[in-house]
PDB file as gemmi writes it, atoms N, CA and C in Angstrom:
CRYST1    1.000    1.000    1.000  90.00  90.00  90.00 P 1                      
ATOM      1  N   MET A   1     -16.769 -31.203  -5.785  1.00  0.00           N  
ATOM      2  CA  MET A   1     -17.084 -32.581  -6.042  1.00  0.00           C  
ATOM      3  C   MET A   1     -16.034 -33.461  -5.363  1.00  0.00           C  
ATOM      4  N   THR A   2     -16.474 -34.479  -4.671  1.00  0.00           N  
ATOM      5  CA  THR A   2     -15.594 -35.405  -3.993  1.00  0.00           C  
ATOM      6  C   THR A   2     -15.064 -36.434  -4.981  1.00  0.00           C  
ATOM      7  N   ARG A   3     -13.766 -36.691  -4.916  1.00  0.00           N  
ATOM      8  CA  ARG A   3     -13.144 -37.696  -5.784  1.00  0.00           C  
ATOM      9  C   ARG A   3     -13.012 -39.009  -5.033  1.00  0.00           C  
ATOM     10  N   LEU A   4     -13.224 -40.098  -5.756  1.00  0.00           N  
ATOM     11  CA  LEU A   4     -13.036 -41.424  -5.177  1.00  0.00           C  
ATOM     12  C   LEU A   4     -11.550 -41.737  -5.120  1.00  0.00           C  
ATOM     13  N   THR A   5     -11.155 -42.501  -4.118  1.00  0.00           N  
ATOM     14  CA  THR A   5      -9.769 -42.947  -4.098  1.00  0.00           C  
ATOM     15  C   THR A   5      -9.585 -43.986  -5.197  1.00  0.00           C  
ATOM     16  N   ALA A   6      -8.352 -44.153  -5.631  1.00  0.00           N  
ATOM     17  CA  ALA A   6      -8.057 -45.142  -6.670  1.00  0.00           C  
ATOM     18  C   ALA A   6      -8.450 -46.535  -6.210  1.00  0.00           C  
ATOM     19  N   GLU A   7      -8.133 -46.876  -4.964  1.00  0.00           N  
ATOM     20  CA  GLU A   7      -8.452 -48.211  -4.460  1.00  0.00           C  
ATOM     21  C   GLU A   7      -9.963 -48.462  -4.456  1.00  0.00           C  
ATOM     22  N   PHE A   8     -10.741 -47.468  -4.046  1.00  0.00           N  
ATOM     23  CA  PHE A   8     -12.190 -47.614  -4.026  1.00  0.00           C  
ATOM     24  C   PHE A   8     -12.722 -47.845  -5.443  1.00  0.00           C  
ATOM     25  N   TRP A   9     -12.227 -47.054  -6.411  1.00  0.00           N  
ATOM     26  CA  TRP A   9     -12.669 -47.204  -7.794  1.00  0.00           C  
ATOM     27  C   TRP A   9     -12.311 -48.592  -8.330  1.00  0.00           C  
ATOM     28  N   VAL A  10     -11.085 -49.040  -8.059  1.00  0.00           N  
ATOM     29  CA  VAL A  10     -10.648 -50.351  -8.540  1.00  0.00           C  
ATOM     30  C   VAL A  10     -11.533 -51.450  -7.955  1.00  0.00           C  
ATOM     31  N   GLN A  11     -11.806 -51.395  -6.665  1.00  0.00           N  
ATOM     32  CA  GLN A  11     -12.643 -52.431  -6.044  1.00  0.00           C  
ATOM     33  C   GLN A  11     -14.059 -52.409  -6.616  1.00  0.00           C  
ATOM     34  N   ALA A  12     -14.602 -51.231  -6.855  1.00  0.00           N  
ATOM     35  CA  ALA A  12     -15.943 -51.126  -7.459  1.00  0.00           C  
ATOM     36  C   ALA A  12     -15.927 -51.674  -8.882  1.00  0.00           C  
ATOM     37  N   TYR A  13     -14.882 -51.373  -9.638  1.00  0.00           N  
ATOM     38  CA  TYR A  13     -14.757 -51.870 -11.016  1.00  0.00           C  
ATOM     39  C   TYR A  13     -14.670 -53.390 -11.035  1.00  0.00           C  
ATOM     40  N   LEU A  14     -13.837 -53.959 -10.174  1.00  0.00           N  
ATOM     41  CA  LEU A  14     -13.720 -55.416 -10.116  1.00  0.00           C  
ATOM     42  C   LEU A  14     -15.046 -56.069  -9.722  1.00  0.00           C  
ATOM     43  N   ALA A  15     -15.780 -55.451  -8.806  1.00  0.00           N  
ATOM     44  CA  ALA A  15     -17.089 -55.983  -8.412  1.00  0.00           C  
ATOM     45  C   ALA A  15     -18.068 -55.940  -9.584  1.00  0.00           C  
ATOM     46  N   ARG A  16     -18.065 -54.851 -10.337  1.00  0.00           N  
ATOM     47  CA  ARG A  16     -18.951 -54.729 -11.499  1.00  0.00           C  
ATOM     48  C   ARG A  16     -18.611 -55.795 -12.540  1.00  0.00           C  
ATOM     49  N   LEU A  17     -17.327 -56.037 -12.765  1.00  0.00           N  
ATOM     50  CA  LEU A  17     -16.915 -57.081 -13.709  1.00  0.00           C  
ATOM     51  C   LEU A  17     -17.351 -58.462 -13.216  1.00  0.00           C  
ATOM     52  N   ARG A  18     -17.147 -58.737 -11.923  1.00  0.00           N  
ATOM     53  CA  ARG A  18     -17.570 -60.038 -11.368  1.00  0.00           C  
ATOM     54  C   ARG A  18     -19.066 -60.245 -11.550  1.00  0.00           C  
ATOM     55  N   PHE A  19     -19.844 -59.187 -11.361  1.00  0.00           N  
ATOM     56  CA  PHE A  19     -21.302 -59.268 -11.515  1.00  0.00           C  
ATOM     57  C   PHE A  19     -21.677 -59.687 -12.942  1.00  0.00           C  
ATOM     58  N   GLN A  20     -20.857 -59.324 -13.918  1.00  0.00           N  
ATOM     59  CA  GLN A  20     -21.098 -59.679 -15.323  1.00  0.00           C  
ATOM     60  C   GLN A  20     -20.337 -60.944 -15.736  1.00  0.00           C  
ATOM     61  N   ASP A  21     -19.729 -61.635 -14.747  1.00  0.00           N  
ATOM     62  CA  ASP A  21     -18.937 -62.850 -14.997  1.00  0.00           C  
ATOM     63  C   ASP A  21     -17.792 -62.605 -15.967  1.00  0.00           C  
ATOM     64  N   ILE A  22     -17.122 -61.478 -15.797  1.00  0.00           N  
ATOM     65  CA  ILE A  22     -15.953 -61.133 -16.600  1.00  0.00           C  
ATOM     66  C   ILE A  22     -14.739 -61.222 -15.674  1.00  0.00           C  
ATOM     67  N   PRO A  23     -13.829 -62.170 -15.928  1.00  0.00           N  
ATOM     68  CA  PRO A  23     -12.661 -62.312 -15.064  1.00  0.00           C  
ATOM     69  C   PRO A  23     -11.734 -61.100 -15.157  1.00  0.00           C  
ATOM     70  N   ALA A  24     -11.228 -60.679 -14.004  1.00  0.00           N  
ATOM     71  CA  ALA A  24     -10.284 -59.557 -13.948  1.00  0.00           C  
ATOM     72  C   ALA A  24      -9.480 -59.671 -12.669  1.00  0.00           C  
ATOM     73  N   PHE A  25      -8.271 -59.135 -12.705  1.00  0.00           N  
ATOM     74  CA  PHE A  25      -7.440 -59.166 -11.514  1.00  0.00           C  
ATOM     75  C   PHE A  25      -6.471 -57.993 -11.529  1.00  0.00           C  
ATOM     76  N   VAL A  26      -5.942 -57.685 -10.352  1.00  0.00           N  
ATOM     77  CA  VAL A  26      -4.986 -56.594 -10.195  1.00  0.00           C  
ATOM     78  C   VAL A  26      -3.596 -57.137 -10.523  1.00  0.00           C  
ATOM     79  N   VAL A  27      -2.959 -56.556 -11.521  1.00  0.00           N  
ATOM     80  CA  VAL A  27      -1.601 -56.934 -11.916  1.00  0.00           C  
ATOM     81  C   VAL A  27      -0.594 -56.114 -11.114  1.00  0.00           C  
ATOM     82  N   SER A  28      -0.925 -54.854 -10.897  1.00  0.00           N  
ATOM     83  CA  SER A  28      -0.045 -53.955 -10.159  1.00  0.00           C  
ATOM     84  C   SER A  28      -0.894 -53.086  -9.234  1.00  0.00           C  
ATOM     85  N   HIS A  29      -0.570 -53.123  -7.945  1.00  0.00           N  
ATOM     86  CA  HIS A  29      -1.291 -52.337  -6.941  1.00  0.00           C  
ATOM     87  C   HIS A  29      -0.598 -50.990  -6.810  1.00  0.00           C  
ATOM     88  N   GLY A  30      -1.272 -49.949  -7.251  1.00  0.00           N  
ATOM     89  CA  GLY A  30      -0.712 -48.604  -7.199  1.00  0.00           C  
ATOM     90  C   GLY A  30      -1.005 -47.917  -5.884  1.00  0.00           C  
ATOM     91  N   ASP A  31      -0.847 -46.606  -5.885  1.00  0.00           N  
ATOM     92  CA  ASP A  31      -1.131 -45.806  -4.700  1.00  0.00           C  
ATOM     93  C   ASP A  31      -2.615 -45.892  -4.371  1.00  0.00           C  
ATOM     94  N   ASN A  32      -2.939 -46.175  -3.115  1.00  0.00           N  
ATOM     95  CA  ASN A  32      -4.337 -46.356  -2.711  1.00  0.00           C  
ATOM     96  C   ASN A  32      -5.186 -45.114  -2.901  1.00  0.00           C  
ATOM     97  N   THR A  33      -4.591 -43.960  -2.745  1.00  0.00           N  
ATOM     98  CA  THR A  33      -5.361 -42.727  -2.782  1.00  0.00           C  
ATOM     99  C   THR A  33      -5.441 -42.113  -4.167  1.00  0.00           C  
ATOM    100  N   ALA A  34      -4.293 -41.894  -4.784  1.00  0.00           N  
ATOM    101  CA  ALA A  34      -4.301 -41.092  -6.005  1.00  0.00           C  
ATOM    102  C   ALA A  34      -3.605 -41.753  -7.187  1.00  0.00           C  
ATOM    103  N   GLY A  35      -3.390 -43.047  -7.139  1.00  0.00           N  
ATOM    104  CA  GLY A  35      -2.731 -43.711  -8.259  1.00  0.00           C  
ATOM    105  C   GLY A  35      -3.595 -43.707  -9.507  1.00  0.00           C  
ATOM    106  N   ALA A  36      -2.950 -43.555 -10.651  1.00  0.00           N  
ATOM    107  CA  ALA A  36      -3.669 -43.661 -11.925  1.00  0.00           C  
ATOM    108  C   ALA A  36      -4.004 -45.130 -12.169  1.00  0.00           C  
ATOM    109  N   VAL A  37      -4.988 -45.375 -13.034  1.00  0.00           N  
ATOM    110  CA  VAL A  37      -5.428 -46.744 -13.328  1.00  0.00           C  
ATOM    111  C   VAL A  37      -5.294 -46.998 -14.824  1.00  0.00           C  
ATOM    112  N   LEU A  38      -4.683 -48.127 -15.151  1.00  0.00           N  
ATOM    113  CA  LEU A  38      -4.566 -48.579 -16.528  1.00  0.00           C  
ATOM    114  C   LEU A  38      -5.289 -49.919 -16.604  1.00  0.00           C  
ATOM    115  N   VAL A  39      -6.133 -50.091 -17.612  1.00  0.00           N  
ATOM    116  CA  VAL A  39      -6.877 -51.343 -17.784  1.00  0.00           C  
ATOM    117  C   VAL A  39      -6.399 -52.019 -19.058  1.00  0.00           C  
ATOM    118  N   LYS A  40      -5.961 -53.269 -18.913  1.00  0.00           N  
ATOM    119  CA  LYS A  40      -5.552 -54.075 -20.064  1.00  0.00           C  
ATOM    120  C   LYS A  40      -6.653 -55.087 -20.340  1.00  0.00           C  
ATOM    121  N   LEU A  41      -7.185 -55.052 -21.545  1.00  0.00           N  
ATOM    122  CA  LEU A  41      -8.200 -56.013 -21.973  1.00  0.00           C  
ATOM    123  C   LEU A  41      -7.510 -57.090 -22.794  1.00  0.00           C  
ATOM    124  N   ASN A  42      -7.514 -58.302 -22.285  1.00  0.00           N  
ATOM    125  CA  ASN A  42      -6.927 -59.454 -22.958  1.00  0.00           C  
ATOM    126  C   ASN A  42      -8.080 -60.261 -23.560  1.00  0.00           C  
ATOM    127  N   THR A  43      -8.112 -60.361 -24.888  1.00  0.00           N  
ATOM    128  CA  THR A  43      -9.206 -61.088 -25.547  1.00  0.00           C  
ATOM    129  C   THR A  43      -8.896 -62.574 -25.723  1.00  0.00           C  
ATOM    130  N   LEU A  44      -7.810 -63.030 -25.128  1.00  0.00           N  
ATOM    131  CA  LEU A  44      -7.441 -64.451 -25.074  1.00  0.00           C  
ATOM    132  C   LEU A  44      -7.206 -65.081 -26.438  1.00  0.00           C  
ATOM    133  N   ASP A  45      -6.861 -64.240 -27.422  1.00  0.00           N  
ATOM    134  CA  ASP A  45      -6.534 -64.730 -28.760  1.00  0.00           C  
ATOM    135  C   ASP A  45      -5.176 -64.189 -29.204  1.00  0.00           C  
ATOM    136  N   GLY A  46      -4.374 -63.775 -28.227  1.00  0.00           N  
ATOM    137  CA  GLY A  46      -3.065 -63.204 -28.530  1.00  0.00           C  
ATOM    138  C   GLY A  46      -3.092 -61.699 -28.719  1.00  0.00           C  
ATOM    139  N   GLN A  47      -4.285 -61.101 -28.640  1.00  0.00           N  
ATOM    140  CA  GLN A  47      -4.450 -59.658 -28.821  1.00  0.00           C  
ATOM    141  C   GLN A  47      -4.864 -59.013 -27.502  1.00  0.00           C  
ATOM    142  N   ALA A  48      -4.583 -57.725 -27.383  1.00  0.00           N  
ATOM    143  CA  ALA A  48      -4.950 -56.993 -26.176  1.00  0.00           C  
ATOM    144  C   ALA A  48      -5.070 -55.508 -26.491  1.00  0.00           C  
ATOM    145  N   VAL A  49      -5.723 -54.800 -25.582  1.00  0.00           N  
ATOM    146  CA  VAL A  49      -5.873 -53.344 -25.673  1.00  0.00           C  
ATOM    147  C   VAL A  49      -5.623 -52.784 -24.276  1.00  0.00           C  
ATOM    148  N   ALA A  50      -4.885 -51.683 -24.206  1.00  0.00           N  
ATOM    149  CA  ALA A  50      -4.660 -50.997 -22.936  1.00  0.00           C  
ATOM    150  C   ALA A  50      -5.406 -49.674 -22.968  1.00  0.00           C  
ATOM    151  N   PHE A  51      -6.131 -49.391 -21.888  1.00  0.00           N  
ATOM    152  CA  PHE A  51      -6.903 -48.156 -21.755  1.00  0.00           C  
ATOM    153  C   PHE A  51      -6.379 -47.352 -20.577  1.00  0.00           C  
ATOM    154  N   GLN A  52      -6.410 -46.026 -20.716  1.00  0.00           N  
ATOM    155  CA  GLN A  52      -6.077 -45.139 -19.609  1.00  0.00           C  
ATOM    156  C   GLN A  52      -7.069 -43.989 -19.574  1.00  0.00           C  
ATOM    157  N   ARG A  53      -7.193 -43.374 -18.395  1.00  0.00           N  
ATOM    158  CA  ARG A  53      -8.073 -42.207 -18.265  1.00  0.00           C  
ATOM    159  C   ARG A  53      -7.345 -40.999 -18.804  1.00  0.00           C  
ATOM    160  N   SER A  54      -8.066 -40.176 -19.521  1.00  0.00           N  
ATOM    161  CA  SER A  54      -7.497 -38.967 -20.097  1.00  0.00           C  
ATOM    162  C   SER A  54      -8.412 -37.795 -19.779  1.00  0.00           C  
ATOM    163  N   TYR A  55      -7.824 -36.643 -19.614  1.00  0.00           N  
ATOM    164  CA  TYR A  55      -8.570 -35.421 -19.317  1.00  0.00           C  
ATOM    165  C   TYR A  55      -8.729 -34.628 -20.607  1.00  0.00           C  
ATOM    166  N   ASP A  56      -9.966 -34.334 -20.978  1.00  0.00           N  
ATOM    167  CA  ASP A  56     -10.254 -33.550 -22.183  1.00  0.00           C  
ATOM    168  C   ASP A  56     -10.239 -32.072 -21.805  1.00  0.00           C  
ATOM    169  N   LEU A  57      -9.250 -31.342 -22.305  1.00  0.00           N  
ATOM    170  CA  LEU A  57      -9.115 -29.923 -21.966  1.00  0.00           C  
ATOM    171  C   LEU A  57     -10.276 -29.080 -22.481  1.00  0.00           C  
ATOM    172  N   MET A  58     -10.877 -29.486 -23.584  1.00  0.00           N  
ATOM    173  CA  MET A  58     -11.984 -28.707 -24.160  1.00  0.00           C  
ATOM    174  C   MET A  58     -13.265 -28.844 -23.344  1.00  0.00           C  
ATOM    175  N   SER A  59     -13.594 -30.060 -22.937  1.00  0.00           N  
ATOM    176  CA  SER A  59     -14.851 -30.278 -22.219  1.00  0.00           C  
ATOM    177  C   SER A  59     -14.670 -30.308 -20.705  1.00  0.00           C  
ATOM    178  N   GLY A  60     -13.434 -30.551 -20.253  1.00  0.00           N  
ATOM    179  CA  GLY A  60     -13.195 -30.656 -18.819  1.00  0.00           C  
ATOM    180  C   GLY A  60     -13.569 -32.012 -18.252  1.00  0.00           C  
ATOM    181  N   GLU A  61     -13.896 -32.948 -19.115  1.00  0.00           N  
ATOM    182  CA  GLU A  61     -14.312 -34.275 -18.655  1.00  0.00           C  
ATOM    183  C   GLU A  61     -13.177 -35.274 -18.780  1.00  0.00           C  
ATOM    184  N   ARG A  62     -13.264 -36.310 -17.952  1.00  0.00           N  
ATOM    185  CA  ARG A  62     -12.309 -37.411 -18.024  1.00  0.00           C  
ATOM    186  C   ARG A  62     -12.975 -38.551 -18.798  1.00  0.00           C  
ATOM    187  N   GLN A  63     -12.174 -39.210 -19.631  1.00  0.00           N  
ATOM    188  CA  GLN A  63     -12.719 -40.316 -20.420  1.00  0.00           C  
ATOM    189  C   GLN A  63     -11.642 -41.379 -20.593  1.00  0.00           C  
ATOM    190  N   TRP A  64     -12.079 -42.591 -20.875  1.00  0.00           N  
ATOM    191  CA  TRP A  64     -11.158 -43.686 -21.132  1.00  0.00           C  
ATOM    192  C   TRP A  64     -10.750 -43.640 -22.598  1.00  0.00           C  
ATOM    193  N   VAL A  65      -9.446 -43.700 -22.840  1.00  0.00           N  
ATOM    194  CA  VAL A  65      -8.922 -43.689 -24.202  1.00  0.00           C  
ATOM    195  C   VAL A  65      -8.012 -44.899 -24.390  1.00  0.00           C  
ATOM    196  N   GLU A  66      -7.901 -45.319 -25.633  1.00  0.00           N  
ATOM    197  CA  GLU A  66      -7.054 -46.448 -25.975  1.00  0.00           C  
ATOM    198  C   GLU A  66      -5.596 -45.982 -25.971  1.00  0.00           C  
ATOM    199  N   LEU A  67      -4.784 -46.597 -25.135  1.00  0.00           N  
ATOM    200  CA  LEU A  67      -3.362 -46.276 -25.065  1.00  0.00           C  
ATOM    201  C   LEU A  67      -2.581 -47.071 -26.104  1.00  0.00           C  
ATOM    202  N   ALA A  68      -2.915 -48.351 -26.242  1.00  0.00           N  
ATOM    203  CA  ALA A  68      -2.215 -49.223 -27.187  1.00  0.00           C  
ATOM    204  C   ALA A  68      -3.111 -50.406 -27.525  1.00  0.00           C  
ATOM    205  N   LYS A  69      -2.927 -50.937 -28.743  1.00  0.00           N  
ATOM    206  CA  LYS A  69      -3.722 -52.074 -29.195  1.00  0.00           C  
ATOM    207  C   LYS A  69      -2.841 -52.930 -30.089  1.00  0.00           C  
ATOM    208  N   GLY A  70      -2.944 -54.256 -29.941  1.00  0.00           N  
ATOM    209  CA  GLY A  70      -2.166 -55.137 -30.801  1.00  0.00           C  
ATOM    210  C   GLY A  70      -1.850 -56.454 -30.136  1.00  0.00           C  
ATOM    211  N   ASP A  71      -0.700 -57.033 -30.513  1.00  0.00           N  
ATOM    212  CA  ASP A  71      -0.269 -58.298 -29.922  1.00  0.00           C  
ATOM    213  C   ASP A  71      -0.109 -58.131 -28.416  1.00  0.00           C  
ATOM    214  N   GLU A  72      -0.528 -59.160 -27.686  1.00  0.00           N  
ATOM    215  CA  GLU A  72      -0.483 -59.064 -26.225  1.00  0.00           C  
ATOM    216  C   GLU A  72       0.925 -58.791 -25.710  1.00  0.00           C  
ATOM    217  N   CYS A  73       1.940 -59.396 -26.317  1.00  0.00           N  
ATOM    218  CA  CYS A  73       3.313 -59.162 -25.837  1.00  0.00           C  
ATOM    219  C   CYS A  73       3.717 -57.698 -26.022  1.00  0.00           C  
ATOM    220  N   GLU A  74       3.257 -57.049 -27.084  1.00  0.00           N  
ATOM    221  CA  GLU A  74       3.550 -55.628 -27.293  1.00  0.00           C  
ATOM    222  C   GLU A  74       2.820 -54.759 -26.265  1.00  0.00           C  
ATOM    223  N   ILE A  75       1.595 -55.138 -25.958  1.00  0.00           N  
ATOM    224  CA  ILE A  75       0.818 -54.390 -24.964  1.00  0.00           C  
ATOM    225  C   ILE A  75       1.462 -54.546 -23.591  1.00  0.00           C  
ATOM    226  N   ASP A  76       1.910 -55.770 -23.268  1.00  0.00           N  
ATOM    227  CA  ASP A  76       2.593 -55.985 -21.992  1.00  0.00           C  
ATOM    228  C   ASP A  76       3.845 -55.119 -21.893  1.00  0.00           C  
ATOM    229  N   ALA A  77       4.596 -55.001 -22.987  1.00  0.00           N  
ATOM    230  CA  ALA A  77       5.790 -54.148 -22.997  1.00  0.00           C  
ATOM    231  C   ALA A  77       5.405 -52.687 -22.763  1.00  0.00           C  
ATOM    232  N   SER A  78       4.319 -52.245 -23.377  1.00  0.00           N  
ATOM    233  CA  SER A  78       3.843 -50.873 -23.198  1.00  0.00           C  
ATOM    234  C   SER A  78       3.425 -50.634 -21.745  1.00  0.00           C  
ATOM    235  N   VAL A  79       2.756 -51.606 -21.157  1.00  0.00           N  
ATOM    236  CA  VAL A  79       2.334 -51.493 -19.757  1.00  0.00           C  
ATOM    237  C   VAL A  79       3.558 -51.438 -18.844  1.00  0.00           C  
ATOM    238  N   ARG A  80       4.561 -52.258 -19.120  1.00  0.00           N  
ATOM    239  CA  ARG A  80       5.793 -52.232 -18.322  1.00  0.00           C  
ATOM    240  C   ARG A  80       6.450 -50.850 -18.367  1.00  0.00           C  
ATOM    241  N   LYS A  81       6.474 -50.244 -19.548  1.00  0.00           N  
ATOM    242  CA  LYS A  81       7.056 -48.903 -19.676  1.00  0.00           C  
ATOM    243  C   LYS A  81       6.273 -47.897 -18.839  1.00  0.00           C  
ATOM    244  N   GLN A  82       4.958 -48.002 -18.874  1.00  0.00           N  
ATOM    245  CA  GLN A  82       4.122 -47.095 -18.078  1.00  0.00           C  
ATOM    246  C   GLN A  82       4.409 -47.275 -16.594  1.00  0.00           C  
ATOM    247  N   ARG A  83       4.561 -48.530 -16.153  1.00  0.00           N  
ATOM    248  CA  ARG A  83       4.836 -48.810 -14.739  1.00  0.00           C  
ATOM    249  C   ARG A  83       6.201 -48.280 -14.324  1.00  0.00           C  
ATOM    250  N   GLU A  84       7.189 -48.343 -15.216  1.00  0.00           N  
ATOM    251  CA  GLU A  84       8.510 -47.790 -14.910  1.00  0.00           C  
ATOM    252  C   GLU A  84       8.435 -46.277 -14.747  1.00  0.00           C  
ATOM    253  N   PHE A  85       7.612 -45.647 -15.559  1.00  0.00           N  
ATOM    254  CA  PHE A  85       7.434 -44.202 -15.516  1.00  0.00           C  
ATOM    255  C   PHE A  85       6.635 -43.768 -14.289  1.00  0.00           C  
ATOM    256  N   ASP A  86       5.627 -44.578 -13.904  1.00  0.00           N  
ATOM    257  CA  ASP A  86       4.722 -44.225 -12.812  1.00  0.00           C  
ATOM    258  C   ASP A  86       4.594 -45.393 -11.829  1.00  0.00           C  
ATOM    259  N   PRO A  87       5.388 -45.414 -10.765  1.00  0.00           N  
ATOM    260  CA  PRO A  87       5.327 -46.519  -9.807  1.00  0.00           C  
ATOM    261  C   PRO A  87       4.016 -46.573  -9.016  1.00  0.00           C  
ATOM    262  N   ASP A  88       3.218 -45.510  -9.042  1.00  0.00           N  
ATOM    263  CA  ASP A  88       1.933 -45.489  -8.340  1.00  0.00           C  
ATOM    264  C   ASP A  88       0.783 -46.009  -9.194  1.00  0.00           C  
ATOM    265  N   LEU A  89       1.089 -46.494 -10.391  1.00  0.00           N  
ATOM    266  CA  LEU A  89       0.090 -46.929 -11.354  1.00  0.00           C  
ATOM    267  C   LEU A  89      -0.566 -48.254 -10.957  1.00  0.00           C  
ATOM    268  N   TRP A  90      -1.886 -48.277 -11.017  1.00  0.00           N  
ATOM    269  CA  TRP A  90      -2.644 -49.517 -10.878  1.00  0.00           C  
ATOM    270  C   TRP A  90      -2.760 -50.128 -12.272  1.00  0.00           C  
ATOM    271  N   VAL A  91      -2.609 -51.434 -12.386  1.00  0.00           N  
ATOM    272  CA  VAL A  91      -2.840 -52.125 -13.646  1.00  0.00           C  
ATOM    273  C   VAL A  91      -3.852 -53.238 -13.381  1.00  0.00           C  
ATOM    274  N   ILE A  92      -4.967 -53.171 -14.088  1.00  0.00           N  
ATOM    275  CA  ILE A  92      -6.025 -54.168 -13.985  1.00  0.00           C  
ATOM    276  C   ILE A  92      -6.069 -54.933 -15.299  1.00  0.00           C  
ATOM    277  N   GLU A  93      -6.057 -56.256 -15.234  1.00  0.00           N  
ATOM    278  CA  GLU A  93      -6.181 -57.060 -16.449  1.00  0.00           C  
ATOM    279  C   GLU A  93      -7.563 -57.696 -16.482  1.00  0.00           C  
ATOM    280  N   VAL A  94      -8.257 -57.452 -17.578  1.00  0.00           N  
ATOM    281  CA  VAL A  94      -9.582 -58.012 -17.825  1.00  0.00           C  
ATOM    282  C   VAL A  94      -9.419 -59.071 -18.912  1.00  0.00           C  
ATOM    283  N   GLU A  95      -9.999 -60.244 -18.699  1.00  0.00           N  
ATOM    284  CA  GLU A  95      -9.912 -61.311 -19.691  1.00  0.00           C  
ATOM    285  C   GLU A  95     -11.306 -61.628 -20.203  1.00  0.00           C  
ATOM    286  N   ASP A  96     -11.538 -61.324 -21.478  1.00  0.00           N  
ATOM    287  CA  ASP A  96     -12.864 -61.571 -22.042  1.00  0.00           C  
ATOM    288  C   ASP A  96     -12.763 -61.763 -23.554  1.00  0.00           C  
ATOM    289  N   ARG A  97     -13.155 -62.926 -24.014  1.00  0.00           N  
ATOM    290  CA  ARG A  97     -13.110 -63.235 -25.449  1.00  0.00           C  
ATOM    291  C   ARG A  97     -14.018 -62.311 -26.267  1.00  0.00           C  
ATOM    292  N   GLN A  98     -15.076 -61.794 -25.652  1.00  0.00           N  
ATOM    293  CA  GLN A  98     -16.012 -60.918 -26.348  1.00  0.00           C  
ATOM    294  C   GLN A  98     -15.537 -59.466 -26.367  1.00  0.00           C  
ATOM    295  N   GLY A  99     -14.458 -59.165 -25.662  1.00  0.00           N  
ATOM    296  CA  GLY A  99     -13.928 -57.806 -25.647  1.00  0.00           C  
ATOM    297  C   GLY A  99     -14.661 -56.859 -24.720  1.00  0.00           C  
ATOM    298  N   ARG A 100     -15.383 -57.395 -23.744  1.00  0.00           N  
ATOM    299  CA  ARG A 100     -16.114 -56.538 -22.801  1.00  0.00           C  
ATOM    300  C   ARG A 100     -15.167 -56.030 -21.715  1.00  0.00           C  
ATOM    301  N   HIS A 101     -15.273 -54.748 -21.413  1.00  0.00           N  
ATOM    302  CA  HIS A 101     -14.477 -54.157 -20.334  1.00  0.00           C  
ATOM    303  C   HIS A 101     -15.313 -53.228 -19.449  1.00  0.00           C  
ATOM    304  N   LEU A 102     -16.480 -52.843 -19.904  1.00  0.00           N  
ATOM    305  CA  LEU A 102     -17.455 -52.030 -19.160  1.00  0.00           C  
ATOM    306  C   LEU A 102     -17.004 -50.597 -18.856  1.00  0.00           C  
ATOM    307  N   LEU A 103     -15.910 -50.139 -19.419  1.00  0.00           N  
ATOM    308  CA  LEU A 103     -15.415 -48.805 -19.083  1.00  0.00           C  
ATOM    309  C   LEU A 103     -16.332 -47.685 -19.546  1.00  0.00           C  
ATOM    310  N   GLY A 104     -17.197 -47.939 -20.503  1.00  0.00           N  
ATOM    311  CA  GLY A 104     -18.133 -46.933 -20.970  1.00  0.00           C  
ATOM    312  C   GLY A 104     -19.449 -46.923 -20.194  1.00  0.00           C  
ATOM    313  N   GLU A 105     -19.590 -47.834 -19.235  1.00  0.00           N  
ATOM    314  CA  GLU A 105     -20.819 -47.946 -18.447  1.00  0.00           C  
ATOM    315  C   GLU A 105     -20.958 -46.753 -17.481  1.00  0.00           C  
ATOM    316  N   PRO A 106     -22.188 -46.372 -17.161  1.00  0.00           N  
ATOM    317  CA  PRO A 106     -22.412 -45.289 -16.186  1.00  0.00           C  
ATOM    318  C   PRO A 106     -21.697 -45.587 -14.868  1.00  0.00           C  
ATOM    319  N   GLY A 107     -21.021 -44.599 -14.329  1.00  0.00           N  
ATOM    320  CA  GLY A 107     -20.295 -44.753 -13.090  1.00  0.00           C  
ATOM    321  C   GLY A 107     -18.857 -45.178 -13.278  1.00  0.00           C  
ATOM    322  N   LEU A 108     -18.517 -45.694 -14.459  1.00  0.00           N  
ATOM    323  CA  LEU A 108     -17.150 -46.117 -14.731  1.00  0.00           C  
ATOM    324  C   LEU A 108     -16.474 -45.213 -15.747  1.00  0.00           C  
ATOM    325  N   GLU A 109     -17.268 -44.523 -16.540  1.00  0.00           N  
ATOM    326  CA  GLU A 109     -16.673 -43.692 -17.582  1.00  0.00           C  
ATOM    327  C   GLU A 109     -15.937 -42.562 -16.933  1.00  0.00           C  
TER     328      GLU A 109                                                      
END                                                                             
């Protein structure tokens, strides 16, 4: 199975969000080929959730899991720690009062 590059996935994700009129932008540009992607959902009420891809050893599938949830300043601190640990990390910030991020949609999960 062919894997998509991180940059290709990020651009496709941003296009899908734009199609749904959900604002999003790249906070940190990671490695174009193999950088991991972290998505921060900002609900514009002082709260946020950070998601990362995780590999399920039992099923062999990759899925989006919640890394952290709470006050936006705490989530930003968590994201900063992740970036210090992984300089190749992509960070995408999604801003949506309804909490939409589309990560469970076909092709993005």
